[in-house]
C-alpha positions as CSV (number, residue, x, y, z in Angstrom):
1,G,-15.8,12.5,15.3
2,L,-17.3,16.1,15.0
3,E,-18.5,16.0,11.9
4,N,-21.3,13.1,13.3
5,N,-21.2,13.9,17.0
6,P,-20.3,17.4,17.8
7,D,-19.9,16.1,21.5
8,N,-17.2,13.8,20.4
9,F,-14.4,16.3,20.2
10,I,-10.9,16.7,21.5
11,E,-8.8,19.7,21.1
12,V,-4.9,19.2,21.3
13,P,-3.1,22.4,22.5
14,V,-1.6,24.3,19.6
15,I,2.0,23.2,18.8
16,K,4.3,26.1,18.4
17,G,8.0,26.7,17.9
18,P,10.5,26.2,14.9
19,V,9.1,24.2,12.3
20,P,11.4,21.0,12.7
21,T,9.8,21.1,16.2
22,M,6.5,21.5,15.2
23,I,6.8,18.6,12.7
24,R,8.3,16.3,15.2
25,E,5.6,17.1,17.8
26,T,2.8,16.6,15.5
27,L,4.1,13.3,13.9
28,N,4.8,12.1,17.4
29,Y,1.3,12.8,18.7
30,L,-0.2,11.1,15.3
31,R,2.0,8.4,16.0
32,I,1.3,7.4,19.6
33,N,-2.7,8.7,19.4
34,V,-3.9,7.9,16.0
35,V,-2.0,5.3,13.9
36,K,-3.0,1.9,15.2
37,E,-1.6,-1.6,14.3
38,R,-3.8,-4.7,13.7
39,I,-1.5,-8.1,13.7
40,Q,-3.4,-10.7,12.0
41,K,-2.0,-14.4,12.6
42,P,-3.1,-16.8,9.9
43,E,-3.6,-20.3,10.6
44,D,-1.9,-21.7,7.9
45,D,1.3,-19.4,7.6
46,E,4.1,-18.8,10.1
47,R,4.3,-15.4,9.2
48,S,2.0,-12.5,10.6
49,I,0.2,-9.8,8.8
50,K,0.3,-6.2,10.1
51,V,-2.1,-3.9,9.0
52,F,-2.3,0.0,10.0
53,N,-5.4,2.1,10.1
54,Y,-3.5,5.0,8.4
55,P,0.1,4.9,6.5
56,Y,2.6,6.5,8.7
57,Q,4.9,7.5,5.8
58,A,1.8,9.3,4.2
59,L,0.8,11.1,7.0
60,E,4.7,12.4,7.6
61,E,4.9,13.7,4.0
62,A,1.4,15.4,4.5
63,V,2.6,17.1,7.6
64,V,5.9,18.2,6.3
65,N,4.5,19.6,3.2
66,A,2.0,21.5,5.1
67,L,3.9,23.1,7.9
68,Y,6.9,23.8,5.8
69,Q,4.4,26.4,4.1
70,R,5.1,28.4,7.1
71,E,1.2,29.1,7.7
72,P,-1.2,28.2,10.2
73,V,-2.1,24.4,9.6
74,E,-5.2,22.5,11.1
75,I,-5.3,18.8,11.6
76,T,-8.8,17.1,12.3
77,V,-8.9,13.6,13.0
78,E,-12.2,11.8,12.2
79,P,-13.0,8.0,12.7
80,D,-12.7,7.7,8.9
81,K,-10.3,10.2,7.8
82,I,-7.6,12.8,8.5
83,S,-7.8,16.3,7.0
84,I,-4.6,18.7,6.9
85,L,-5.8,22.2,6.2
86,S,-3.2,25.0,5.2
87,Y,-4.3,28.2,5.4
88,S,-2.0,29.5,2.9
């Protein structure tokens, strides 16, 4: 991440357009590139355990709330956190 290693930085092109389009594209980017799933299969159980690194529903709520403020929003993804900064 940028905080611990300034050389480890990727800037995604700015997402522009109507608010619903920005929400859809932002969530799509986060779902594909950030949210990861790990499946654990216990030996003594027929069911698998699915674990996600970030809860998608929480990201969805935070992104929608930030973008509907109609102000610039900056989303920073670090190895241990996601920051959503609304300039309103």
